[in-house]
GUZA-280495 format. One record per residue: x, y, z of N, C-alpha, C in turn; residue in three letters. Coordinates in steps of 0.05 Angstrom, whole numbers, padded with zeros to 5 digits, always signed. Each point is the difference from the previous one (the first is absolute). Example, Ala and Ser with C-alpha at 12.3 -4.5 7.8 and 13.67 -1.06 7.14 Angstrom:
<atoms>
+00264-00114+00156-00018+00024+00000+00018+00024+00000ALA;-00007+00021-00014+00016+00024+00001-00015+00022+00014SER;
</atoms>
This chain:
<atoms>
+00017-00024+00000-00017+00024+00000+00017+00025+00000MET;-00008+00020-00015+00015+00026+00000-00020+00022+00006VAL;+00010+00023+00007-00017+00022+00009+00004+00024-00019LEU;-00023+00012-00010+00001+00023-00017-00009+00024+00015VAL;+00016+00022-00003-00008+00026+00012-00020+00012-00019ASP;-00025+00005+00009-00021+00011-00017+00004+00029-00007LEU;+00017+00014+00015+00006+00027-00006+00019+00004-00023GLY;+00019-00019-00002+00021+00003-00021+00000-00023-00020THR;-00013-00022+00006+00001-00023-00017+00025-00017+00003GLY;+00018+00008+00018+00025-00014+00003-00003-00023+00020ALA;+00018-00019-00002+00000-00023+00019+00012+00010+00026LEU;-00011-00010+00022+00010+00007+00027+00021-00020+00008VAL;+00023+00011+00007+00022-00017+00008-00003-00007+00030ALA;+00003-00024+00008-00001-00009+00028-00024+00010+00014GLU;-00024-00006-00009-00025+00009+00014-00002-00012+00028PRO;-00013+00016+00018-00005-00010+00027-00023-00020-00001GLU;+00001-00018+00020-00023-00018+00003-00023+00015+00011GLU;-00024-00005-00009-00024+00015+00011-00004-00007+00029PRO;-00007+00020+00016-00006-00004+00028-00027-00012+00004ALA;-00018+00005-00019-00028-00010+00002-00009-00007-00028THR;-00014-00022-00003-00013-00007-00025-00030-00001+00005VAL;-00015+00017-00014-00029+00002+00004-00014-00015-00022LEU;-00019-00017+00008-00018-00013-00018-00020+00021-00011GLU;-00011-00005-00024-00020+00019-00011-00025+00003+00018PRO;-00004-00019+00018-00024+00002+00017+00007+00013+00027SER;+00023+00012+00003+00008+00012+00025-00020+00021+00009ALA;-00007+00000+00026-00019+00019+00011+00015+00025+00009ASP;-00016+00019+00011+00011+00026+00008+00020-00003+00022HIS;-00005-00018+00019+00019-00003+00022+00027-00010-00010ASP;+00000-00018-00019+00025-00010-00011+00015+00022-00015ALA;-00015+00017-00014+00013+00022-00014+00011+00020+00020LEU;-00015+00006+00021+00010+00019+00020+00025-00010+00014ALA;+00001-00026+00005+00024-00012+00012+00023+00002-00018THR;-00004-00006-00026+00021+00002-00020+00011+00028-00003ALA;-00019+00020+00001+00008+00028-00004+00014+00011+00025ALA;-00007-00010+00023+00011+00013+00024+00024-00014+00013GLY;+00004-00025-00007+00021-00014+00015+00023-00012-00016GLY;+00003+00009-00025+00021-00012-00016+00019+00020-00012ASN;+00025-00005+00003+00020+00017-00013+00006-00010-00029ALA;-00003-00026-00004+00006-00012-00026-00023+00002-00020GLY;+00003-00010-00024-00021+00002-00020-00025-00016+00008PRO;-00023+00010-00010-00025-00015+00003-00006-00011-00028VAL;-00004-00026-00001-00006-00013-00026-00030-00007+00000ALA;-00012+00004-00024-00028-00006-00004-00002-00022-00022ILE;-00014-00021+00007-00001-00023-00018-00022+00003-00021LEU;+00006-00006-00025-00019-00002-00022-00002-00030-00008PHE;-00020-00014+00009-00002-00029-00007-00003-00005-00030PRO;-00014+00018-00013-00003+00000-00029+00002+00028-00010THR;+00008+00004-00025+00002+00027-00010-00027+00014-00002PHE;-00022-00016-00001-00027+00012-00002-00011+00008+00028ALA;+00013-00006+00021-00009+00006+00027+00010+00028+00007ASP;-00018+00019+00000+00008+00028+00005-00001+00010+00028GLY;-00005-00018+00019-00003+00009+00027+00026+00012+00011ARG;+00022-00008-00010+00026+00011+00009+00003+00029-00005GLY;-00012+00010-00022+00002+00029-00006-00014+00016+00022PHE;-00023-00010+00009-00015+00014+00021+00015+00000+00026SER;+00013-00023+00006+00016-00001+00025+00022+00020+00001LEU;+00013+00004-00023+00022+00019-00002-00010+00028+00004ALA;-00023+00006-00012-00011+00027+00003-00008+00006+00029ARG;-00010-00020+00014-00008+00003+00028+00025+00005+00017ILE;+00022-00015-00006+00025+00004+00015+00010+00029-00004LEU;-00001+00009-00024+00011+00027-00006-00019+00022+00009ARG;-00025-00001-00008-00018+00023+00004-00011+00001+00028ASP;-00009-00022+00010-00014+00000+00026+00019-00004+00024ARG;+00020-00017-00004+00017-00006+00022+00027+00014-00001LEU;+00005+00015-00021+00024+00016-00002+00026-00015-00001GLY;+00000-00025-00010+00024-00016-00002+00019+00012-00021PHE;+00025+00005+00008+00019+00013-00019+00022-00019-00008ALA;+00000-00024+00010+00021-00019-00008-00005-00014-00026GLY;+00017-00019-00006-00003-00014-00026-00023-00019+00000GLU;-00017+00001-00021-00021-00019-00004+00007-00017-00025ILE;+00001-00026+00003+00009-00018-00021-00023-00017-00010ARG;-00003-00002-00026-00019-00019-00012+00014-00026-00006ALA;-00012-00022+00009+00011-00027-00004-00022-00018-00010VAL;+00008-00022-00014-00020-00019-00009-00003+00000-00030GLY;-00024-00003-00010-00006-00002-00028-00003+00028-00012SER;+00020+00010-00013+00000+00027-00010+00008+00001-00030LEU;-00010+00019-00015+00007+00003-00028+00008+00029-00004ILE;+00017+00006-00021+00009+00027-00004-00022+00021-00004PRO;-00023-00008-00011-00022+00019-00005-00010+00011+00027ASP;+00006-00012+00022-00010+00010+00026+00019+00021+00012GLN;+00023+00004-00013+00021+00017+00013-00010+00028+00006SER;-00014+00013-00018-00010+00027+00005-00021+00001+00023GLN;-00017-00020+00000-00021-00001+00021+00013-00006+00027PHE;+00021-00016+00000+00014-00005+00025+00012+00026+00011LEU;+00014+00014-00018+00013+00025+00007-00020+00021+00011LEU;-00022+00002-00014-00019+00021+00007-00015-00008+00025ARG;-00001-00025+00008-00013-00009+00024+00018+00003+00024SER;+00026+00006-00004+00018+00003+00023+00022-00020+00002GLY;+00001-00019-00018+00022-00020+00001+00026+00013-00009PHE;+00022-00010+00013+00026+00010-00007+00015-00020-00018ASP;-00004-00026+00005+00015-00021-00014-00019-00023-00007THR;+00008-00016-00019-00015-00024-00008+00019-00023-00004ALA;-00007-00023+00011+00016-00024-00002-00008-00015-00025GLU;+00020-00006-00018-00006-00015-00024+00018-00024-00001ILE;-00010-00020-00014+00014-00026-00001+00022-00001-00020ALA;-00002+00015-00022+00019-00002-00022+00016+00026-00002ASP;+00026-00002+00004+00017+00024-00003-00002+00012-00028ARG;-00004-00017-00020-00001+00010-00028-00025+00017-00005ASP;-00020-00003+00018-00025+00016-00003+00003+00028+00010ALA;+00023+00006+00014+00003+00027+00012-00001+00022-00021ALA;+00011-00005-00023+00000+00021-00021-00029+00006-00009GLU;-00016-00021-00002-00028+00004-00007-00015+00017+00021THR;+00006-00005+00025-00011+00016+00022+00009+00029-00003TRP;+00025+00004-00005+00010+00027-00003-00013+00015-00022ARG;-00003-00013-00023-00013+00013-00023-00029+00006+00005LYS;-00014-00018+00014-00028+00004+00007-00003+00024+00018THR;+00018+00002+00019-00001+00023+00019+00003+00027-00014LEU;+00015+00000-00022+00006+00025-00014-00022+00007-00021SER;-00018-00018-00005-00020+00005-00021-00020+00021+00008LEU;-00009+00001+00025-00021+00018+00009+00012+00022+00017ILE;-00005+00025-00007+00012+00022+00014-00013+00006+00027GLY;+00013+00017+00015-00010+00006+00027-00027+00012+00000ARG;-00007+00016-00021-00026+00014+00001-00024-00017-00009SER;+00005-00025-00007-00021-00017-00009-00018-00009+00023TYR;-00025+00006-00001-00019-00008+00020+00011+00005+00028GLN;+00003+00025+00008+00011+00005+00027-00017-00012+00022PRO;+00013-00013+00019-00014-00013+00022-00004+00020+00023SER;-00016-00008+00019-00005+00017+00023+00026+00007+00015ALA;+00017-00020+00002+00027+00005+00011+00020-00014-00017ARG;+00015+00015-00015+00019-00011-00018+00025-00009+00015ASN;+00007-00026-00001+00023-00010+00015+00026+00008-00013PRO;+00000+00011-00024+00025+00007-00013+00018+00018+00016LEU;-00011+00020+00014+00018+00017+00016+00016-00015+00021PRO;-00008-00025+00006+00016-00016+00019+00028-00005-00010LEU;+00004+00004-00027+00027-00004-00011+00018+00024+00005ARG;-00012+00022+00009+00015+00024+00006-00006+00009+00028TRP;+00020+00006+00015-00005+00008+00028+00012+00028+00004ASN;-00016+00017+00013+00010+00027+00007+00024-00003+00019ALA;+00019+00018-00003+00024-00002+00016+00013+00028+00002SER;+00019+00003+00018+00015+00025+00002+00015+00006-00025SER;+00011-00021-00013+00015+00004-00025-00019+00010-00022GLU;-00024-00012-00001-00019+00009-00020-00009+00029+00005ALA;-00001+00008+00025-00008+00027+00007+00021+00020-00010ALA;+00026-00007+00004+00021+00017-00010-00001+00003-00030VAL;-00004-00023-00013-00002+00000-00030-00022+00018-00010GLU;-00024-00003+00013-00023+00016-00008+00005+00030+00006LEU;+00012+00005+00023+00006+00028+00007+00018+00014-00021GLY;+00020-00015-00010+00017+00011-00021-00015+00005-00025ARG;-00018-00018-00007-00016+00003-00025-00018+00024+00002ALA;-00013+00004+00023-00018+00022+00004+00015+00027-00001LEU;+00024+00000+00012+00015+00025+00001+00011+00008-00027ALA;+00001-00019-00019+00011+00005-00026-00019+00016-00018ALA;-00025+00003+00008-00019+00016-00015-00015+00018+00019THR;-00009+00023-00011-00016+00018+00017-00029+00001-00009ASP;-00007-00019-00018-00027-00001-00010-00017-00019+00018ASP;-00021+00010+00012-00016-00015+00019-00013-00025-00013LEU;-00011+00003-00023-00013-00022-00013+00020-00022-00006ILE;+00024+00008-00008+00021-00020-00005+00007-00014+00025GLU;+00001+00014+00023+00006-00012+00025-00021-00021+00008ARG;-00025+00006-00006-00022-00020+00005+00004-00024-00017ILE;+00007+00004-00025+00005-00023-00018+00024-00016+00009LYS;+00020+00013+00009+00024-00014+00010-00006-00017+00024LEU;-00018+00011+00017-00008-00015+00024-00015-00025-00008THR;-00018+00002-00020-00014-00023-00009+00018-00021-00013ALA;+00021+00010-00014+00019-00018-00014+00018-00015+00020GLU;+00008+00014+00021+00020-00011+00018-00013-00018+00021HIS;-00024+00004+00008-00013-00015+00021-00019-00020-00012ILE;+00005-00025+00004-00017-00022-00009-00017-00009+00023GLU;-00025+00009+00000-00018-00006+00022-00018+00024+00005GLY;-00015-00002+00022-00019+00022+00006+00015+00024+00010ARG;-00007+00023-00012+00010+00026+00009-00023+00015+00013VAL;+00003+00006+00026-00021+00014+00015+00005+00030-00001ALA;-00022+00015-00004+00002+00029+00001-00021+00010+00020PHE;+00010+00009+00023-00018+00009+00022-00002+00031-00004SER;-00024+00009-00008-00004+00028-00005-00016+00013+00022THR;+00009+00024+00008-00015+00016+00020-00017+00021-00014SER;+00001+00001-00027-00013+00020-00016+00012+00028+00004ALA;+00025+00000+00011+00014+00026+00002+00012+00007-00027GLY;+00013+00023-00002+00010+00010-00025+00019-00020-00013LEU;+00019-00010+00015+00020-00018-00011-00014-00026-00010GLU;-00017-00011+00016-00013-00025-00008-00019+00004-00024ASP;-00012+00023-00002-00017+00005-00024+00016+00003-00025GLN;+00024+00011+00002+00018+00001-00023+00009-00028-00008VAL;+00007-00016+00020+00008-00027-00006-00023-00016-00013ILE;-00024+00003+00011-00023-00014-00011-00004+00007-00029LEU;+00001+00026-00007-00004+00007-00028+00023-00012-00017GLN;+00024+00000+00010+00022-00011-00015-00004-00030-00005ALA;-00010-00014+00020-00005-00029-00003-00021-00004-00022ILE;-00021+00017+00000-00021-00002-00020+00011+00006-00028ALA;+00016+00021-00002+00011+00008-00026+00021-00019-00011LYS;+00014-00014+00019+00021-00018-00009-00010-00025-00014SER;-00025-00007+00006-00012-00024-00013+00009-00026+00012GLY;+00015+00000+00022+00010-00025+00011-00022-00019+00010VAL;-00022+00012+00011-00022-00017+00010-00014-00013-00024VAL;-00006+00015-00021-00012-00011-00023+00017-00021-00013LYS;+00026+00003+00002+00019-00019-00012+00003-00026+00017ALA;-00013-00001+00023+00000-00024+00016+00017+00001+00025GLY;+00013+00022+00006+00016+00002+00025-00019-00002+00024ALA;+00010-00014+00020-00016-00004+00024+00003+00023+00020ASP;-00014+00022-00005+00000+00023+00017-00025+00000+00018PHE;+00004+00000+00026-00021-00001+00019-00002+00028+00013ASP;-00021+00016-00007-00002+00027+00009-00022+00002+00022ILE;+00008+00010+00023-00019+00001+00022+00005+00024+00018PHE;-00020+00007+00016+00003+00021+00020-00009-00010+00027THR;+00012+00010+00021-00006-00009+00027-00024+00016+00010LEU;-00023-00012+00002-00024+00013+00010-00001-00004+00031ASP;+00012+00020+00014+00003-00003+00029-00026+00003+00015THR;-00021+00009-00013-00024+00007+00014-00001+00029+00010GLY;+00022+00014-00004+00002+00028+00009+00008+00018-00023ARG;-00004-00008-00025+00009+00016-00023-00019+00023-00005LEU;+00010+00022-00011-00016+00022-00009-00018-00010-00023PHE;-00025+00009-00001-00017-00007-00023+00012+00007-00027PRO;+00016+00022+00000+00013+00008-00025+00019-00020-00010GLU;+00013-00016+00018+00019-00020-00009-00015-00022-00015VAL;-00022-00009+00011-00016-00021-00013-00011+00010-00027LEU;-00008+00025-00001-00010+00011-00025+00022+00002-00021GLU;+00025+00006+00009+00022+00000-00018+00006-00028-00011THR;-00002-00020+00017+00004-00028-00008-00020-00007-00022ILE;-00026+00007+00005-00020-00007-00020+00004+00014-00026GLU;+00006+00026+00001+00005+00015-00024+00024-00011-00016LEU;+00020-00008+00015+00024-00011-00013-00006-00026-00014SER;-00016-00017+00012-00008-00025-00013-00015+00006-00026GLU;-00018+00020+00000-00015+00006-00024+00019+00012-00021LEU;+00018+00017+00008+00018+00014-00019+00020-00020-00012ARG;+00013-00016+00016+00021-00017-00009-00008-00028-00006TYR;-00024-00007+00005-00011-00027-00005+00018-00022+00013ARG;+00007+00006+00025+00016-00019+00016-00015-00004+00027ILE;-00004-00024+00008-00013-00006+00025+00019+00005+00023ARG;-00009+00015+00020+00015+00005+00025-00015-00013+00023ILE;+00010-00022+00010-00015-00014+00021+00005+00013+00027ARG;-00020-00002+00018+00003+00010+00027+00008-00022+00019LEU;+00020+00006+00015+00011-00019+00020-00007+00011+00028VAL;-00016-00015+00015-00010+00009+00026+00014-00014+00023SER;+00001+00013+00024+00012-00013+00023-00019-00022+00011PRO;+00011-00016+00017-00016-00021+00013-00020+00013+00019ASP;-00026-00005-00004-00021+00013+00015+00003-00005+00030ALA;+00007-00024+00007+00002-00007+00029+00023+00015+00013ARG;+00022+00003-00015+00023+00014+00011-00007+00030+00004GLU;-00015+00011-00019-00008+00028+00003-00019+00003+00024VAL;-00019-00018+00004-00018+00001+00023+00016-00001+00026GLU;+00019-00018+00001+00016-00003+00025+00016+00025+00005GLU;+00011+00012-00021+00016+00025+00002-00017+00022+00011LEU;-00023+00005-00011-00017+00022+00009-00011-00005+00028VAL;-00006-00026+00006-00009-00007+00027+00021+00006+00021SER;+00025-00004-00008+00022+00004+00019+00008+00030+00003ARG;+00004+00013-00023+00011+00028+00000-00020+00022-00004ASP;-00025-00007-00009-00020+00020-00006+00001+00008-00029GLY;-00021+00015-00008-00003+00007-00028+00024+00018-00010VAL;+00008+00018+00017+00023+00017-00007+00024-00004+00019PHE;+00003-00025+00008+00022-00007+00018+00027+00004-00011GLY;+00002+00001-00027+00026+00003-00013+00013+00027+00006PHE;-00016+00019+00010+00011+00026+00007+00011+00002+00028ARG;-00004-00021+00015+00009+00000+00028+00029-00007+00004GLN;+00011-00015-00019+00029-00007+00002+00010-00009-00027SER;+00026+00001-00003+00012-00010-00026-00004-00030-00002ILE;+00001-00014+00022-00004-00029-00001-00028-00007-00009ASP;-00020+00015+00010-00027-00004-00009-00003+00005-00030ASN;+00012+00022-00009-00002+00007-00028+00013-00021-00018ARG;+00023-00010+00009+00014-00020-00016-00016-00026+00000LYS;-00014-00006+00022-00017-00024+00001-00023+00003-00020SER;-00011+00024-00002-00022+00005-00019+00010-00004-00029CYS;+00024+00012-00006+00011-00003-00026+00007-00029-00006CYS;+00009-00014+00020+00007-00029-00004-00024-00016-00008GLU;-00022+00004+00014-00024-00016-00005-00015+00009-00025ILE;-00002+00026-00005-00015+00010-00023+00015+00001-00026ARG;+00028+00001+00002+00015+00003-00024+00021-00021-00005LYS;+00018-00004+00021+00023-00017-00005-00008-00029-00004VAL;-00017-00010+00018-00008-00029-00003-00015-00005-00025ARG;-00020+00017-00008-00013-00004-00026+00019+00001-00023PRO;+00020+00019+00001+00019+00001-00021+00016-00025-00002LEU;+00010-00010+00022+00016-00024+00000-00016-00024-00011ASN;-00025-00001+00007-00017-00022-00012-00002+00003-00030ARG;-00004+00025-00009-00003+00005-00029+00026-00005-00015ALA;+00022+00002+00013+00026-00003-00013+00010-00030+00000LEU;-00014-00017+00015+00008-00028+00001+00000-00012-00028GLU;+00023-00012-00007+00002-00013-00026+00009+00018-00022GLY;+00001+00026+00005+00009+00019-00022+00031-00001-00002ALA;+00009+00004-00024+00029+00001-00005+00010+00029+00000GLN;-00018+00019-00006+00007+00028+00000-00021+00017+00012GLY;+00007+00024+00010-00018+00018+00013+00007+00028-00009TRP;-00018+00013-00015+00004+00028-00009-00011+00019+00020ILE;+00016+00020+00007-00009+00021+00019+00006+00027-00011ALA;-00013+00021+00011+00004+00027-00011+00019+00017+00017GLY;+00020-00012+00012+00019+00015+00017+00019+00017-00018LEU;+00005+00025+00010+00019+00017-00013+00019+00011+00021ARG;+00024+00007-00008+00021+00009+00018-00007+00028+00011ARG;-00015+00016-00014-00007+00027+00009-00023+00000+00019GLU;-00013-00022+00005-00024-00001+00017+00006+00007+00029GLN;+00022-00010+00010+00008+00005+00028+00029-00008+00004SER;+00011+00009+00022+00027-00007+00006+00004-00030+00004GLN;-00021-00013+00011+00002-00029+00004+00001-00015-00026ALA;-00008+00012-00022-00001-00013-00026+00022+00011-00019ARG;+00019+00015+00010+00019+00013-00016+00018-00019-00016ALA;+00003-00025+00010+00017-00019-00014-00015-00023-00013ASP;-00026+00004-00006-00016-00021-00012+00012-00008-00027VAL;+00006-00026-00004+00011-00010-00025-00022-00005-00020PRO;+00008-00004-00025-00019-00008-00021-00012-00027+00006MET;+00017-00018+00009-00009-00027+00006+00017-00011+00023ALA;-00013-00015+00018+00015-00010+00023-00013-00027+00008GLU;+00016-00016+00012-00008-00027+00009-00013+00003+00028TRP;-00025-00007+00002-00014+00000+00025+00001-00029+00011ASP;+00020-00004+00017+00005-00028+00010-00023-00010+00017ALA;-00013+00019+00016-00021-00009+00018-00024-00010-00016GLU;-00006+00012-00022-00023-00009-00016+00008-00018-00023ARG;+00025-00002-00006+00010-00018-00020-00007+00009-00029GLY;+00003+00026-00005-00007+00010-00027+00018+00024-00006LEU;-00002+00009-00025+00014+00024-00008-00019+00024+00001ILE;+00008+00021+00014-00016+00024+00002+00010+00020-00021LYS;-00018+00010-00016+00007+00018-00022-00012+00027+00005ILE;+00018+00021-00002-00009+00027+00004+00006+00016-00026ASN;-00017-00002-00020+00007+00011-00026+00001+00030-00001PRO;-00010+00014+00021+00002+00029+00001+00020+00010+00020LEU;+00018-00018+00009+00019+00007+00022+00015+00025-00005ALA;+00009+00005-00025+00017+00023-00006-00016+00023-00011ASP;-00026+00000+00000-00016+00022-00010-00002+00022+00020TRP;+00002+00025-00010-00003+00024+00017-00030+00007+00001SER;-00007+00017+00019-00028+00010+00002-00008+00013-00026ASP;+00019+00016-00011-00006+00014-00025-00006-00019-00023GLU;+00016-00021-00003-00004-00018-00021-00027-00015+00003ARG;-00006-00008+00025-00025-00014+00005-00024+00018-00008LEU;+00000+00025+00008-00022+00017-00006-00002+00007-00030ASN;+00023+00003-00013+00000+00004-00029-00012-00023-00014ASP;+00007-00025+00008-00011-00024-00012-00030-00001+00003TYR;-00009+00006+00024-00029-00001+00005-00015+00020-00018ILE;+00011+00024-00003-00013+00021-00016+00000-00008-00030ASP;+00023-00011-00009+00003-00006-00028-00016-00024-00009ALA;-00005-00019+00019-00014-00025-00007-00028-00002+00010ASN;-00010+00021+00013-00028-00001+00009-00005-00023+00020GLY;+00018-00004+00018-00003-00022+00019-00023+00005+00019VAL;-00016-00021+00006-00021+00003+00019+00011+00006+00028VAL;-00010+00021+00012+00012+00010+00025-00022+00002+00022VAL;+00007-00008+00024-00017+00002+00023-00007+00029+00005ASN;-00025+00009+00001-00007+00028+00004+00011+00011+00027PRO;+00007-00017+00019+00010+00010+00025+00026+00015-00003LEU;+00016-00007-00021+00025+00013-00004-00003+00030-00004HIS;-00022+00008-00013-00005+00029-00005-00008+00014+00025ALA;-00006-00015+00022-00008+00012+00025+00023+00001+00020GLN;+00024-00006-00009+00023+00001+00018+00009-00026+00012GLY;-00014-00022-00008+00009-00026+00009+00021-00011-00019PHE;+00023-00005+00010+00022-00009-00017+00004-00030+00003VAL;+00008-00008+00024+00003-00029+00006-00026-00009+00014SER;-00015-00017-00014-00027-00007+00010-00001-00028+00011ILE;-00008-00003+00025-00003-00026+00012-00029-00003+00010GLY;-00004-00012+00023-00027-00002+00011-00010+00027+00008CYS;-00026+00004-00002-00011+00027+00005+00006+00011+00028ALA;-00003-00016+00022+00006+00011+00027+00030+00007+00004PRO;+00017-00010-00017+00029+00003+00004+00013+00019-00021CYS;-00017+00014-00015+00010+00017-00022-00012+00027+00001THR;+00016+00021-00003-00010+00027-00002+00013+00014-00023ARG;-00012+00022-00009+00013+00017-00020+00024+00014+00012ALA;+00019+00007-00017+00024+00013+00010+00001+00029-00010ILE;+00015+00016+00014+00004+00028-00008+00022+00003-00021GLU;+00000+00021-00016+00022+00004-00019+00027+00000+00014PRO;+00019-00015-00011+00026-00001+00012+00004-00023+00020GLY;-00021-00012+00010+00003-00022+00018+00010-00025-00014GLU;+00013-00018+00015+00009-00025-00011-00024-00016-00010ASP;+00002-00013-00023-00023-00015-00011-00011-00021+00019PRO;+00016-00011+00018-00009-00020+00019-00011+00012+00026ARG;+00000+00027+00001-00008+00013+00025-00030-00005+00006ALA;-00015-00006-00020-00029-00004+00004-00007-00028+00009GLY;+00020-00018+00002-00005-00027+00009+00008-00002+00030ARG;-00019-00010+00017+00005-00003+00029+00014+00024+00011TRP;-00013+00024-00004+00013+00025+00006+00005+00004+00030TRP;-00013-00017+00017+00005+00002+00029+00025-00014+00009TRP;+00014-00013-00019+00024-00015+00007+00025+00016-00009GLU;+00023-00011+00009+00026+00012-00008+00003-00003-00030SER;+00014+00019-00012+00004+00000-00029+00021-00021-00009GLU;+00014-00012+00019+00022-00018-00006-00011-00027-00010ASP;+00003-00006-00025-00005-00026-00012-00029-00009+00006ARG;-00019+00016-00007-00028-00008+00003-00008-00019-00022LYS;-00002-00026+00006-00007-00020-00019-00021-00019+00012GLU;-00017-00012-00016-00020-00018+00010+00009-00029+00002CYS;+00023-00006-00013+00011-00027+00001-00002-00014-00026GLY;-00014+00012-00020-00002-00014-00026+00027-00001-00014LEU;+00017+00020+00003+00024+00001-00016+00025-00001+00017HIS;-00001-00014+00022+00024-00001+00018+00008-00029+00006VAL;-00008-00019-00017+00008-00028+00004+00030-00002-00004ALA;+00012-00020+00014+00029-00004-00002+00008-00008-00028GLY;+00023+00010-00008+00010-00007-00027+00027-00013+00003SER;+00003-00022-00015+00026-00015+00000+00020+00016-00017GLU;-00010+00012-00022+00016+00017-00016-00005+00029+00007THR;+00020+00014+00009-00004+00027+00010-00006+00019-00023SER;-00012+00022+00006-00006+00020-00020+00027+00010-00012ALA;+00020+00002+00017+00026+00010-00010+00011-00019-00021GLU;-00001-00026+00004+00012-00019-00018-00015+00000-00027SER;-00027+00003+00002-00016+00000-00025+00005+00026-00014VAL;+00002+00022+00014+00006+00026-00012+00026-00001-00015ALA;+00020-00014+00011+00026-00003-00013-00004-00015-00026GLN;-00017-00020+00000-00005-00015-00024-00013+00018-00021GLY;-00018+00018+00008-00013+00018-00019+00021+00018-00012GLU;+00019+00011+00016+00020+00018-00010+00019-00014-00021LYS;+00002-00027+00003+00018-00015-00018-00013-00004-00027ALA;-00026+00005-00002-00014-00005-00025+00009+00018-00022ALA;
</atoms>
């Protein structure tokens, strides 16, 4: 028996023995045990090539149980099944005849990635986000100053879901329009666009989201916090308890924003954000791309090097949909109870949590630990 890598069509040298072999009749408990307790490959048996139950088992392991290890198809298999195996989440297939490996390789190359896209395409499993990939992408983004080109480069470099968390602020609205104009979504790129509906948003924010959907023909899904966690928070601290202490406020941000964001980012390979270096002192060293080790993805800041002037010029020149609150003095817009308009000359972040110290006022969305420092990525950008 020999093993074929379904991602490349190549033979696998010295394959590991499977830790578990699942019959096609395996129940949910058996699948959960295989997904949770094995470091080695999980093999799924195909008694005959016409028995398709193994495809379903692989999808359950990947989609419902989050198994990220090797899934191997064994038993009665034919090359025509190779694409279906790959798309169901299999990594390798065991074949009896070494001479048939070339037929398997050719069959895998016949149907392109965009053919009949599945609910969860396993192909990105062949590519893993890493600090090295972040540096490479950062260099590519820094080599052009065209925003639409930066969006296209992001789609080209990252194989897998790219999440874009929009607050409907100026930067995010510019990025949203660029995504729409770039055509990457229509071309099949897996861009997941969402906003965090904390339950405390200004009505104008939700109106901007709806208008943007209509204008750009892109769905923006709402991600909400866990209702029970919100109830417990309010029961403990009160409706406006976040103003009583910084710890209370951070707890509110954690439950209403950080945890929902982390849930939404699960499984993503990339995360686009609207951070710019001119926004605040705390963001002065924001790189174009950086490795977020805590979340296991590449964070992309395509507007990192944009000035306020360039941002506003782009908005005027391109008719970007803008939140009407900006015209009323609201610059950095968060939850309604925690945001006020600012006076001319004030720091753009002065309107956020204005009762706190000005030093590094962040909600926690953009302060996860990074394995690759901003400095090292910035050096990579300069080398481009």
